[in-house]
C-alpha positions, 0 to 999 in steps of 0.5 A: 838171246837177253842175259845178265851179269854182275859187272862191279859190285851192286851192280847187273848188265843187260847183254845178248849173246847167241842162242844157245845150240841144242846140239852142243848138249852133254849128257842128261843136260837141258835147255831150257827158256827161263820163265823164273827165277829166285833170289836166294840168299846165298846170291846176295853175297854176290851181288855184292861184290864178295867173291865166292866158292865156285870156281868160274868167279872170277872177273876183276871187280865183280863175277862178271858171268853170264845168267850169275848167281841165280841157280832157282830156276823154272824154264821149260825143255827146249831140247833136251839129253835126259830121260825124264825130261822131252821138250815143252816141259816144264820143269823148276830145279837147280840151274847148275852152273849160277848161270839162271839169269838168262833167256836161255839156261843149260842145266844137269836133268837129275835137279830138275821135275816137273811141277803141278802145271797149275803153278805160274811160274813165279810161284812154281820157282818157290818148289827148290828151296822148298824142296832144300829144306825137306831135304835136310828135315829128312836127315833130323831127328825127328821132330815131333814133340821137340822143341824146334829154334830157327837162327834166321827167320828169312824166306829160307828160315821161314821155309824151315820155321813150317817144315818144322811146324807141319813135322809137328815140332810141339814149339817154334822159336824164329830168331831174327833181327828183322821182326817178323811178327807179321809174318810168323804166325802163317809160318808156324812160327809160336815164338817171334824173336827179334833179336839177334842170335847171340842176344837171344842165347845170352838171355835162355833159361835151363828150361827154355833150350831148344832140343834141334836148333837149325842155322839159317843164316851162314856167311860168319861165323858166329852164329854157328857159336851162338846156335851150339850153345842155344841146344838144350843137353842131347839136342841137335844142331843142323847147320844150313847157311852158306859158309863163307869161310873154311874153317869155323870155330865152336866150342867143342867143351860144350858140344862135349859136356851136352852130348851135342849132335852137329850136321851139314851137308847140301841137298842130294836126291834132287829131281824126289825131294823136289818132288817131294816138294811138290806134294808138300805145296799141294798138301798145303794150300795157299803157304807159296802165296804166302811166302811170293811177296815180290814179283819182279820181271827181268829187266827189273833185275836190279830192282829185285837184287837192291830189295833182297839185299835191305832187311825189310819185314815185310818180303819174305820171297822174290822172283824174277819172271819172263814177262 
């Protein structure tokens, strides 16, 4: 079977691997035939050669793990040891080993769910990041009538903008140094700010401070500090970005004096929220069409990741599909 692996920074190599054996599946595991995968912002440090926190990212020059780093996956069930999935099902969710860039993928069945069969796989893969956003919003206070600011307007930040507006946010501010003015309104953004978060927060007036700030950037420590600085008195800060560092310095004086709440966390109850994402997409026709801006075949994985690594205003979500 085909597979791709990172053998050096910015460099994928195609390899041939033995077919997966259904008999090798552990309890609750599912064997998938790859139909589509999505590129997530959290995949890009690995593409650039940075060593992540995943236990199997141990190569000398890059991860050098077959299928790495794709974890957003759509596939057809070939074999299953999970009661909810049977051969022939089409499912979306997590490639739990971050090894989804392969012809066959073994995944935890609790991180997979069936989806609307009218969706093509490239659109269906967007249900995985949407599920993450919906779960995160469940952990926040009611957004109805509030001013919500999202730091980072990439593929995940724009989904946060859309879901916040759908949840009744009175005003959504999107902050990103990449110009998102052409797509912001389609994702519910009322004020598109083209600036780095430190410049934005330094110009905030007392009456402009958001009630809820969502950090959707990650991979460095500064933007969490800016989120804390930006929040209004009594505000709520949600850290969604992936941390590449163990320790993040924040001002506890600001947290204390402004009565702020800070929360973070990973997505739990994955099968449930994947179903919620499927229902949300059905209730918001056109969302996935606007969200998916680029598709590539598996033989063009190098070009797909190179595009994902560049700040391009018109790019939102990139999918890789079997053709």
